[in-house]
C-alpha angles and dihedrals in degrees: 000000000000125000096253091052091049092051090048093051092047093048092050092047092050092046092048092052093047093049092050091051097037123117122195091270090058095061092108090058091046090051091050092049090047090054091048091050091049091051091049089048091050091049092049092047091050090050094053093043094047114110113254120239114249 
């Protein structure tokens, strides 16, 4: 598994746990984790869409 995929998996796992445990007063943390997960997703997507060196 490549590094970008690992970061994506970890971000999604952390976000999932936070959302399950979040109360209304934790929405700021949930928003931050959502942004981190989106960034990890964007990085992973860029890594799989990147042209391979030949």
